[in-house]
C-alpha positions in Angstrom: 15.5 -3.7 -33.1 14.0 -0.2 -33.5 14.6 2.2 -30.6 10.9 2.5 -29.7 10.4 -1.2 -29.7 13.5 -1.7 -27.5 12.3 0.9 -25.0 8.8 -0.7 -24.9 10.4 -4.1 -24.2 12.5 -2.6 -21.4 9.3 -1.0 -20.0 7.6 -4.4 -19.9 10.6 -5.9 -18.1 10.6 -3.1 -15.5 6.8 -3.6 -14.9 7.3 -7.4 -14.5 10.2 -7.0 -12.1 8.3 -4.3 -10.0 5.3 -6.6 -9.7 7.4 -9.6 -8.8 9.4 -7.8 -6.2 6.3 -6.3 -4.7 4.5 -9.6 -4.6 7.4 -11.4 -2.9 7.8 -8.7 -0.3 4.1 -8.5 0.5 3.9 -12.3 0.7 6.8 -12.4 3.1 5.1 -10.0 5.5 3.8 -11.5 8.7 0.1 -11.5 9.5 -3.1 -12.4 7.7 -5.2 -9.7 6.1 -8.4 -11.8 6.4 -7.7 -12.4 10.1 -6.9 -8.7 10.7 -10.1 -7.6 9.0 -12.6 -10.3 10.1 -10.9 -12.0 13.1 -12.3 -9.5 15.6 -14.3 -11.3 18.4 -17.0 -8.7 18.0 -17.9 -10.2 14.6 -18.2 -13.7 16.0 -16.9 -15.5 12.9 -15.8 -19.1 13.4 -12.5 -20.5 12.0 -14.5 -22.3 9.2 -16.1 -19.1 8.2 -12.7 -17.4 8.1 -11.4 -20.2 5.9 -14.4 -19.6 3.5 -13.4 -15.9 3.3 -9.8 -16.9 2.6 -11.1 -19.3 -0.1 -13.2 -16.5 -1.7 -10.1 -14.2 -1.9 -7.8 -17.1 -2.9 -5.4 -16.5 -0.1 -5.4 -20.1 0.9 -3.7 -21.3 -2.3 0.0 -21.8 -2.8 1.9 -18.5 -3.4 3.3 -19.5 -6.8 -0.2 -20.4 -8.1 -1.6 -17.1 -6.8 1.3 -15.2 -8.4 0.6 -16.5 -11.9 -3.1 -16.2 -11.5 -2.8 -12.6 -10.4 -0.5 -11.8 -13.4 -3.2 -13.2 -15.8 -5.9 -11.2 -14.0 -3.8 -8.0 -14.2 -3.3 -8.5 -18.0 -7.1 -8.8 -18.3 -7.6 -5.7 -16.3 -9.0 -7.5 -13.3 -7.3 -6.2 -10.1 -9.4 -8.3 -7.7 -11.2 -7.1 -4.6 -10.0 -5.3 -1.5 -9.8 -7.5 1.6 -10.3 -4.5 3.8 -13.4 -3.0 2.2 -14.6 -5.7 -0.2 -14.9 -3.2 -3.0 -13.3 -3.8 -6.4 -9.7 -2.5 -6.5 -10.3 -0.8 -9.8 -13.2 1.1 -8.2 -11.0 2.3 -5.4 -8.2 3.4 -7.8 -10.7 5.2 -10.0 -12.0 7.1 -7.0 -8.5 8.0 -5.6 -6.6 8.6 -8.8 -7.9 12.0 -10.0 -7.1 13.7 -6.7 -3.5 12.3 -6.6 -3.0 13.0 -10.3 -4.0 16.7 -9.9 -1.6 16.9 -6.9 1.3 15.2 -8.7 1.0 17.2 -11.9 0.6 20.6 -10.2 3.5 19.8 -7.8 5.8 18.9 -10.7 4.9 22.1 -12.6 5.5 24.2 -9.5 8.8 22.3 -8.8 10.0 23.0 -12.3 9.1 26.7 -12.2 10.8 27.0 -8.7 13.9 25.2 -9.9 14.3 27.3 -13.1 13.8 30.5 -11.0 16.4 29.4 -8.5 19.0 28.3 -11.1 18.6 31.4 -13.4 18.7 33.8 -10.5 21.8 32.1 -9.0 23.5 32.3 -12.4 22.3 35.7 -13.7 21.2 37.5 -10.6 22.0 41.3 -10.4 23.9 41.2 -7.1 26.6 38.9 -5.9 24.9 38.3 -2.5 21.6 37.4 -4.3 23.4 34.8 -6.5 25.1 33.3 -3.4 21.8 33.2 -1.6 20.0 31.3 -4.3 22.9 28.9 -4.8 22.5 27.9 -1.2 18.8 27.2 -1.5 19.0 23.8 -3.3 21.1 22.1 -0.5 18.7 23.5 2.1 15.6 22.2 0.3 17.2 18.8 -0.2 17.7 18.4 3.6 14.0 19.2 4.4 11.8 16.1 5.0 8.5 16.1 3.3 6.5 15.6 6.5 8.3 18.4 8.2 7.6 20.8 5.3 3.9 19.9 5.5 3.8 20.5 9.3 5.6 23.8 9.0 3.2 25.0 6.2 0.2 24.1 8.3 1.7 26.0 11.3 2.4 29.1 9.2 -0.5 29.3 6.7 -3.2 27.7 8.8 -2.6 28.4 12.5 -0.5 31.6 12.3 -1.9 33.4 9.3 -5.3 31.7 9.0 -5.2 31.7 5.2 -6.0 28.0 4.6 -8.1 25.8 6.8 -6.1 23.0 8.5 -9.0 20.6 8.2 -11.8 20.4 5.6 -10.1 22.6 2.9 -11.6 21.9 -0.6 -10.9 22.9 -4.2 -7.8 25.0 -4.8 -7.5 25.8 -1.1 -7.1 22.1 -0.3 -4.5 21.7 -3.1 -2.1 24.6 -2.3 -0.3 23.3 0.8 0.0 19.7 -0.2 1.3 20.9 -3.6 4.0 23.1 -2.0 4.9 20.3 0.5 5.9 18.0 -2.4 7.2 20.7 -4.8 9.9 22.2 -2.5 11.9 18.9 -2.0 11.5 18.0 -5.7 12.7 21.4 -6.8 16.0 21.1 -5.0 17.7 18.3 -7.2 16.2 19.9 -10.3 17.8 23.2 -9.4 21.1 21.6 -8.7 21.2 19.8 -12.0 20.1 22.9 -13.9 22.8 25.1 -12.1 25.5 22.6 -13.0 24.3 22.5 -16.6 24.2 26.3 -16.9 27.7 26.5 -15.5 28.9 24.0 -18.1 27.1 25.6 -21.1 28.4 29.1 -20.2 32.0 27.9 -20.7 31.3 26.6 -24.2 32.9 28.5 -27.1 29.6 29.3 -28.9 28.4 31.3 -25.9 31.5 33.5 -26.1 30.9 33.9 -29.9 27.2 35.0 -29.4 28.3 37.4 -26.6 31.0 38.9 -28.8 28.3 39.6 -31.5 26.6 41.9 -29.0 23.8 39.6 -27.8 22.0 40.8 -24.7 21.9 38.8 -21.5 18.3 37.8 -21.9 18.8 36.7 -25.5 21.9 34.7 -24.5 20.0 33.1 -21.6 16.8 32.1 -23.3 18.0 31.4 -26.9 21.3 29.7 -26.2 22.1 28.7 -22.6 18.6 27.6 -21.5 18.0 25.4 -24.6 21.1 23.4 -23.9 21.0 23.4 -20.1 17.4 22.2 -19.8 18.1 18.8 -21.4 19.7 17.1 -18.3 17.0 18.8 -16.2 14.3 17.2 -18.3 15.8 13.8 -17.7 16.0 14.5 -13.9 12.4 15.6 -13.9 11.4 12.2 -15.4 13.4 10.3 -12.8 12.0 12.4 -10.0 8.5 11.7 -11.0 8.8 8.6 -8.8 9.4 10.8 -5.8 6.0 12.3 -6.3 4.4 9.0 -5.5 6.3 8.8 -2.2 5.6 12.5 -1.5 1.9 12.0 -2.2 1.7 9.2 0.5 3.2 11.5 3.1 1.5 14.7 2.0 -2.0 13.2 1.7 -1.5 11.6 5.2 -0.4 14.9 6.8 -3.3 16.9 5.2 -5.9 14.1 5.4 -6.4 14.3 1.7 -8.1 11.5 -0.1 -6.0 10.0 -2.9 -3.7 7.2 -3.9 -1.3 8.1 -1.0 -3.9 7.8 1.7 -5.2 4.6 0.1 -1.7 3.2 0.2 -1.3 4.0 3.9 -4.6 2.4 4.7 -3.8 -0.7 2.7 -0.4 -1.1 4.3 -2.0 -0.9 7.8 -4.6 -3.5 6.8 -2.2 -5.7 4.8 -4.5 -5.3 1.8 -2.3 -7.1 -0.7 -4.6 -6.8 -3.8 -4.8 -3.0 -3.4 -1.0 -2.6 -2.8 -0.1 -4.7 -5.8 -2.4 -2.6 -8.0 -0.8 0.6 -6.7 2.7 -0.7 -7.3 1.8 -1.6 -10.9 0.1 1.8 -11.4 3.1 3.7 -10.0 5.6 1.6 -12.1 3.6 2.1 -15.2 3.4 5.9 -14.7 7.1 6.1 -14.0 8.0 4.0 -17.1 5.7 6.1 -19.4 7.1 9.4 -18.1 10.7 8.2 -18.7 9.7 6.8 -22.2 8.2 10.2 -23.1 11.3 12.0 -21.9 13.6 9.7 -23.9 11.5 10.2 -27.1 11.5 14.0 -26.6 15.3 14.2 -26.5 15.9 14.0 -30.3 13.1 16.6 -30.8 14.7 19.1 -28.4 18.4 18.4 -29.3 19.2 18.8 -33.1 22.6 17.1 -32.5 20.9 13.9 -31.6 18.8 14.0 -34.8 22.0 14.7 -36.9 23.8 11.8 -35.1 20.9 9.4 -35.7 20.8 10.4 -39.4 24.6 9.8 -39.7 24.3 6.4 -38.0 21.4 5.5 -40.3 23.4 6.5 -43.4 26.4 4.6 -42.2 24.3 1.5 -41.6 22.9 1.7 -45.1 26.4 2.0 -46.6 27.6 -1.0 -44.7 24.5 -3.0 -45.7 25.0 -2.1 -49.4 28.7 -3.0 -49.2 27.9 -6.3 -47.5 25.2 -7.1 -50.1 27.6 -6.4 -53.1 31.2 -6.9 -51.8 32.5 -7.0 -55.4 30.9 -3.7 -56.3 34.0 -1.4 -56.0 36.3 -4.0 -57.7 33.9 -4.6 -60.5 33.4 -0.9 -61.1 37.2 -0.4 -61.3 37.6 -3.4 -63.7 34.8 -2.0 -65.9 36.5 1.4 -65.9 39.8 -0.1 -67.0 38.1 -2.0 -69.8 36.5 1.1 -71.1 39.9 2.9 -71.0 41.5 0.2 -73.1 
């Protein structure tokens, strides 16, 4: 099976497992979303009316039947309707997705830039104390909870310095603090992996050869060390993309920012199963696509993988030819002997 087809099959399996696990966990939660939304005495709905609402949402059917029906609906692109608001789930996601997507992508870019700065300074900094200082930053950043980072940023930049409004910030102003809140914890593992990779690459023989030829530090760093050390970091960046989803939930809640994170928190509080299932599928799909892109970029960035793939393909063709004509070498030898005689 070709590599891309195999990876696509694995992606479909991951999506199916993510949806199934989310469905089972949400179905096992106590409580009734319809009762939580419409069971208030102020609305004055009778039990028969509540049963009619349950019937309209399909929550009164057996769980297994609802499971298969929901899968078919998701395949058709129908995510159902929110129990909490009554709006179409696709409409809610379309309204919340752009804000979260801008936050996630900008946070990932800032995290990568911050991780590269920390790792390269810790490896090639001019002073020993500076290198030690930057080597200590990743463990510090890893230990910082996302909500604590957000609260501290609000305290410093909003209340102390007055640079960013704590409430009602829009545009770029409203993006800066949530972006930093997510980027700082994400940058820590990226910097740790990059530091370890740089330390391993610097001990390779080709680095000593390039240095002996008189290459400058900047040339050695950007043309030799960085190209080889960034590959494990690229994989880690793809894996950590899932952390952006969890960070968005906390960050958007702390900063009262509209998006997928805030929609998730509201749906959990209201037990809004259709919205939560759609968010789980969307997050799993994004995670799978990011990791698929990372896997496909590896041969492009690493010539050794291309050479290995070409060698394996050539070996496979040789084995296939030999299996198709097992008498080929012996026949050729016999013909040679006959010509000699």
